[in-house]
C-alpha positions as semicolon CSV with decimal commas, in nm:
position;residue;x (nm);y (nm);z (nm)
1;M;-6,152;1,584;-2,554
2;F;-6,025;1,244;-2,643
3;E;-5,645;1,342;-2,613
4;S;-5,722;1,531;-2,270
5;S;-5,886;1,219;-2,137
6;N;-5,599;1,003;-2,253
7;Q;-5,345;1,213;-2,067
8;L;-5,561;1,227;-1,753
9;T;-5,570;0,841;-1,773
10;A;-5,194;0,858;-1,830
11;L;-5,136;1,074;-1,507
12;T;-5,378;0,863;-1,275
13;Y;-5,183;0,536;-1,401
14;F;-4,841;0,726;-1,297
15;L;-4,979;0,841;-0,999
16;A;-5,121;0,540;-0,890
17;V;-4,789;0,326;-0,927
18;L;-4,602;0,608;-0,765
19;L;-4,804;0,654;-0,453
20;T;-4,810;0,275;-0,430
21;G;-4,433;0,293;-0,456
22;L;-4,432;0,560;-0,194
23;F;-4,665;0,352;0,044
24;I;-4,430;0,046;0,013
25;R;-4,135;0,279;0,079
26;F;-4,284;0,466;0,393
27;W;-4,537;0,218;0,540
28;I;-4,410;-0,165;0,451
29;I;-4,058;-0,081;0,513
30;R;-4,123;0,065;0,832
31;W;-4,321;-0,210;0,943
32;A;-4,036;-0,460;0,784
33;H;-3,816;-0,271;1,030
34;T;-4,015;-0,334;1,318
35;W;-4,050;-0,687;1,253
36;A;-3,675;-0,743;1,170
37;R;-3,579;-0,597;1,525
38;K;-3,753;-0,906;1,707
39;T;-3,542;-1,162;1,497
40;E;-3,198;-1,237;1,575
41;T;-3,052;-1,293;1,210
42;K;-2,929;-0,935;1,022
43;L;-2,994;-1,089;0,682
44;D;-3,380;-0,922;0,696
45;D;-3,216;-0,590;0,781
46;V;-2,955;-0,595;0,540
47;I;-3,236;-0,676;0,254
48;I;-3,465;-0,394;0,387
49;S;-3,164;-0,143;0,380
50;A;-3,064;-0,254;0,028
51;V;-3,405;-0,209;-0,134
52;D;-3,500;0,100;0,098
53;K;-3,421;0,384;-0,174
54;P;-3,412;0,192;-0,497
55;I;-3,797;0,167;-0,457
56;L;-3,846;0,506;-0,525
57;I;-3,666;0,458;-0,855
58;W;-3,865;0,146;-0,970
59;A;-4,167;0,330;-0,860
60;V;-4,099;0,620;-1,088
61;L;-3,999;0,356;-1,385
62;G;-4,311;0,153;-1,281
63;G;-4,538;0,470;-1,321
64;F;-4,386;0,581;-1,645
65;Y;-4,423;0,214;-1,817
66;A;-4,805;0,226;-1,687
67;A;-4,870;0,571;-1,818
68;H;-4,669;0,555;-2,144
69;P;-4,955;0,401;-2,334
70;Y;-5,202;0,638;-2,297
71;L;-5,001;0,946;-2,359
72;G;-5,094;0,972;-2,712
73;I;-4,757;1,075;-2,826
74;T;-4,617;0,909;-3,107
75;L;-4,236;0,914;-3,146
76;P;-3,994;0,834;-3,398
77;T;-3,881;0,448;-3,396
78;Q;-3,523;0,518;-3,316
79;L;-3,625;0,765;-3,041
80;A;-3,846;0,550;-2,914
81;S;-3,577;0,298;-2,895
82;I;-3,345;0,496;-2,710
83;L;-3,586;0,602;-2,429
84;D;-3,685;0,230;-2,373
85;R;-3,308;0,153;-2,337
86;L;-3,251;0,430;-2,120
87;V;-3,538;0,332;-1,900
88;L;-3,384;-0,025;-1,908
89;A;-3,042;0,079;-1,826
90;A;-3,211;0,301;-1,505
91;L;-3,370;-0,039;-1,424
92;I;-3,089;-0,220;-1,431
93;L;-2,856;0,016;-1,235
94;S;-3,088;0,045;-0,978
95;I;-3,131;-0,326;-0,911
96;S;-2,745;-0,335;-0,952
97;W;-2,740;-0,087;-0,652
98;S;-2,989;-0,275;-0,461
99;L;-2,750;-0,595;-0,504
100;A;-2,449;-0,394;-0,434
101;N;-2,581;-0,283;-0,119
102;L;-2,732;-0,611;-0,035
103;A;-2,350;-0,787;-0,112
104;G;-2,175;-0,512;0,111
105;G;-2,412;-0,584;0,389
106;V;-2,408;-0,995;0,379
107;F;-2,030;-0,955;0,323
108;R;-2,012;-0,731;0,685
109;Y;-2,234;-0,947;0,890
110;Y;-2,168;-1,286;0,758
111;G;-1,812;-1,270;0,564
112;H;-1,649;-1,404;0,893
113;R;-1,906;-1,707;0,903
114;I;-1,825;-1,812;0,555
115;G;-1,450;-1,799;0,608
116;A;-1,381;-1,488;0,378
117;A;-1,044;-1,433;0,273
118;V;-1,061;-1,090;0,313
119;Q;-1,114;-0,888;0,630
120;I;-1,438;-0,731;0,733
121;T;-1,370;-0,360;0,702
122;S;-1,508;-0,055;0,510
123;L;-1,255;-0,119;0,221
124;S;-1,367;-0,479;0,174
125;Q;-1,719;-0,389;0,182
126;L;-1,645;-0,130;-0,100
127;M;-1,466;-0,403;-0,301
128;A;-1,799;-0,627;-0,283
129;K;-1,999;-0,340;-0,402
130;L;-1,808;-0,217;-0,676
131;L;-1,783;-0,562;-0,797
132;V;-2,160;-0,594;-0,819
133;L;-2,158;-0,214;-0,966
134;V;-1,935;-0,297;-1,246
135;I;-2,112;-0,585;-1,350
136;G;-2,443;-0,385;-1,364
137;I;-2,234;-0,136;-1,571
138;I;-2,109;-0,385;-1,813
139;V;-2,493;-0,528;-1,876
140;V;-2,595;-0,184;-1,961
141;L;-2,309;-0,144;-2,197
142;A;-2,378;-0,490;-2,331
143;E;-2,774;-0,353;-2,382
144;F;-2,658;-0,038;-2,600
145;G;-2,433;-0,254;-2,819
146;V;-2,098;-0,128;-2,714
147;E;-1,798;-0,317;-2,658
148;V;-1,611;-0,334;-2,320
149;T;-1,250;-0,449;-2,436
150;P;-1,199;-0,154;-2,671
151;I;-1,290;0,096;-2,393
152;V;-1,064;-0,086;-2,120
153;A;-0,780;-0,079;-2,425
154;S;-0,837;0,293;-2,489
155;L;-0,830;0,383;-2,086
156;G;-0,455;0,275;-2,103
157;I;-0,306;0,629;-2,164
158;G;-0,585;0,804;-1,990
159;G;-0,525;0,557;-1,664
160;L;-0,168;0,652;-1,657
161;A;-0,225;1,021;-1,656
162;I;-0,488;0,956;-1,383
163;A;-0,244;0,719;-1,182
164;L;0,022;0,994;-1,179
165;A;-0,220;1,273;-1,071
166;L;-0,362;1,067;-0,796
167;Q;-0,038;0,885;-0,694
168;D;-0,101;0,927;-0,316
169;T;-0,459;0,821;-0,306
170;L;-0,349;0,513;-0,519
171;A;-0,068;0,439;-0,298
172;N;-0,285;0,425;0,006
173;M;-0,562;0,209;-0,180
174;F;-0,312;-0,025;-0,282
175;S;-0,155;-0,020;0,066
176;G;-0,494;-0,101;0,223
177;F;-0,538;-0,420;-0,027
178;Y;-0,182;-0,531;0,080
179;I;-0,263;-0,492;0,469
180;L;-0,607;-0,702;0,414
181;A;-0,428;-0,964;0,221
182;E;-0,124;-1,019;0,439
183;K;-0,367;-0,992;0,791
184;S;-0,095;-0,884;0,993
185;I;-0,340;-0,599;1,097
186;R;-0,684;-0,673;1,138
187;V;-0,975;-0,502;1,290
188;G;-1,022;-0,548;1,643
189;D;-0,650;-0,598;1,683
190;F;-0,438;-0,367;1,923
191;I;-0,123;-0,235;1,770
192;N;0,153;-0,004;1,846
193;V;0,244;0,241;1,534
194;E;0,594;0,339;1,549
195;G;0,621;0,712;1,578
196;A;0,252;0,758;1,567
197;G;0,094;0,573;1,894
198;E;-0,071;0,280;1,981
199;G;-0,455;0,170;2,003
200;R;-0,730;-0,064;1,893
201;V;-0,809;-0,071;1,504
202;V;-1,148;-0,035;1,419
203;D;-1,153;0,007;1,045
204;I;-0,927;-0,049;0,747
205;G;-1,060;0,234;0,492
206;W;-0,965;0,268;0,147
207;R;-0,731;0,545;0,225
208;T;-0,664;0,508;0,591
209;T;-0,678;0,309;0,886
210;K;-0,843;0,436;1,200
211;I;-0,735;0,333;1,566
212;V;-0,881;0,430;1,880
213;T;-0,647;0,491;2,177
214;L;-0,665;0,399;2,516
215;F;-0,750;0,768;2,594
216;N;-1,050;0,732;2,368
217;N;-0,906;0,919;2,084
218;M;-0,914;0,835;1,715
219;L;-0,592;0,809;1,562
220;V;-0,621;0,832;1,149
221;I;-0,297;0,679;0,967
222;P;-0,253;0,692;0,579
223;N;-0,262;0,301;0,461
224;K;0,068;0,375;0,302
225;K;0,271;0,477;0,619
226;L;0,108;0,200;0,814
227;A;0,268;-0,039;0,520
228;E;0,616;0,144;0,549
229;V;0,649;0,154;0,973
230;I;0,734;-0,083;1,215
231;V;0,421;-0,227;1,362
232;T;0,365;-0,414;1,671
233;N;0,042;-0,633;1,702
234;Y;-0,017;-0,720;2,049
235;D;-0,287;-0,959;1,927
236;L;-0,081;-1,180;1,735
237;P;0,032;-1,469;1,716
238;E;-0,243;-1,493;2,004
239;H;-0,424;-1,258;2,265
240;N;-0,205;-1,359;2,568
241;L;0,043;-1,071;2,631
242;G;0,375;-1,119;2,830
243;L;0,424;-0,885;3,114
244;S;0,719;-0,818;3,364
245;T;0,818;-0,583;3,641
246;T;1,131;-0,531;3,832
247;V;1,163;-0,466;4,226
248;S;1,512;-0,384;4,400
249;V;1,636;-0,471;4,741
250;G;1,937;-0,400;4,922
251;F;2,280;-0,572;4,890
252;G;2,239;-0,694;5,249
253;E;1,960;-0,921;5,179
254;D;1,989;-1,272;5,111
255;P;1,904;-1,358;4,767
256;E;1,744;-1,687;4,785
257;R;1,497;-1,531;5,076
258;I;1,404;-1,263;4,848
259;E;1,346;-1,455;4,544
260;A;1,124;-1,690;4,768
261;I;0,930;-1,414;4,885
262;V;0,887;-1,239;4,546
263;Y;0,788;-1,585;4,365
264;D;0,537;-1,631;4,655
265;E;0,362;-1,320;4,629
266;A;0,368;-1,320;4,224
267;S;0,208;-1,655;4,222
268;K;-0,065;-1,548;4,462
269;A;-0,131;-1,219;4,249
270;V;-0,158;-1,412;3,929
271;S;-0,428;-1,620;4,089
272;E;-0,610;-1,362;4,209
273;L;-0,571;-1,047;3,979
274;E;-0,843;-1,015;3,727
275;G;-0,693;-1,016;3,355
276;A;-0,386;-1,253;3,464
277;D;-0,345;-1,565;3,305
278;P;-0,341;-1,813;3,584
279;A;-0,213;-2,103;3,366
280;F;0,127;-1,931;3,322
281;K;0,340;-1,973;3,650
282;P;0,524;-1,645;3,739
283;V;0,923;-1,648;3,657
284;V;1,160;-1,449;3,862
285;R;1,511;-1,350;3,718
286;F;1,763;-1,222;3,933
287;T;2,056;-0,955;3,854
288;V;2,290;-0,764;4,038
289;G;2,268;-0,376;3,969
290;E;2,492;-0,073;4,059
291;Y;2,332;-0,006;4,412
292;S;2,074;-0,290;4,444
293;L;1,998;-0,662;4,385
294;N;1,708;-0,681;4,122
295;Y;1,459;-0,927;4,069
296;T;1,224;-0,903;3,746
297;V;0,898;-1,103;3,763
298;I;0,766;-1,249;3,437
299;W;0,376;-1,338;3,394
300;R;0,124;-1,316;3,145
301;A;-0,201;-1,097;3,048
302;L;-0,536;-1,265;2,880
303;D;-0,566;-0,942;2,702
304;I;-0,359;-0,637;2,635
305;K;-0,652;-0,422;2,803
306;Y;-0,534;-0,532;3,113
307;R;-0,159;-0,421;3,110
308;Y;-0,138;-0,127;3,319
309;Q;-0,382;-0,247;3,554
310;L;-0,197;-0,572;3,603
311;I;0,137;-0,375;3,661
312;H;-0,006;-0,134;3,888
313;Q;-0,137;-0,428;4,101
314;M;0,171;-0,624;4,099
315;N;0,398;-0,344;4,216
316;M;0,182;-0,262;4,455
317;R;0,139;-0,615;4,612
318;L;0,529;-0,686;4,575
319;F;0,623;-0,362;4,762
320;K;0,393;-0,394;5,043
321;R;0,520;-0,764;5,081
322;L;0,866;-0,678;5,101
323;R;0,822;-0,409;5,357
324;S;0,594;-0,642;5,559
325;E;0,886;-0,886;5,544
326;G;1,131;-0,594;5,695
327;V;1,335;-0,595;5,341
328;E;1,521;-0,303;5,267
329;I;1,421;-0,106;4,960
330;P;1,756;0,085;4,847
331;F;1,792;0,385;4,676
332;P;2,071;0,544;4,467
333;V;2,367;0,684;4,660
334;R;2,618;0,945;4,481
335;T;2,947;1,019;4,662
336;L;3,071;1,386;4,608
337;Y;3,445;1,484;4,589
338;I;3,533;1,861;4,635
339;Q;3,871;1,978;4,488
340;S;3,990;2,310;4,507
341;G;4,314;2,263;4,305
342;P;4,537;2,010;4,162
343;G;4,648;1,768;4,386
344;K;4,429;1,533;4,628
345;P;4,081;1,619;4,719
346;D;4,084;1,869;5,034
347;S;3,769;1,709;5,170
348;V;3,514;1,443;5,070
349;A;3,145;1,462;5,124
350;K;3,043;1,131;5,201
351;P;2,690;1,003;5,221
352;K;2,492;0,943;5,551
353;S;2,515;0,549;5,606
354;N;2,294;0,351;5,383
355;A;2,318;-0,047;5,393
356;A;2,233;-0,026;5,011
357;S;2,551;0,160;4,945
358;N;2,874;-0,061;4,873
359;P;3,143;-0,099;5,183
């Protein structure tokens, strides 16, 4: 009768602590989420997310500690010591898990504010979490009296075998570390990868880098390939981007007059078009082509996202302006010689008169 009463008491304590933990998990955390949404800082969201799931483990461990004295079960001293250490190890690992989530969240939201040397990516967040977890594992091993140094030394041969088996995976991982450390490619940069395409970097992971293209498709590139190919970063050393477009006129036009018209229209376009850099005065360069006089206009955009829109609008404005000024827009001309046999050609098919052709 007495033993049954103790077991009932133990079960009551266990369920009481467990239900308290569940209450905290499902109600207080729920209320905390509602409160956190009203605040501007992300720190409260990070803390709530970090302790959300570990609370269940803490509730089970707390219930066990509360019920243990009433079980009326006498265990051998050595076995009881092992069980106590296992419970303590579970507690340390759960706390490490919570702190790892907290470190990853803090690094994600506040890493750029504290001037972190590593970019805020999924790989860097994983590194922060692993650092905390490794510390927790070392503490657990020390609690069991295990020396860490011999374990690390014994992993030398095994680590070499694992490295050979996971050669490609490790190559991608270390390439990701290299990309993060060099900072030649950052999250948010618009890049062009030779042979793959171009787009904006959204994440640098432990194996791949994800890029969203202009057509809103996801381009996934292994970190090893990204570290080996030629990459053009349009956001370095600055966001401003140089643009150019070329217009052609006939040989009969006055070069200085055309240059003045093109410069005038380009200057107006730069000051009026959205995304153009008004601080940069357009530059006009003149070249002589095979069948036309060519004028290249160079100006700047504030960001890569305006590139195609600005080139389109600049071409439209220049073309309309030249037509309104009565300027001739040439087209290629080819002279065809028809020869039936050796000697001089029997006839020559001459093109119709075109002011753009050479006399």
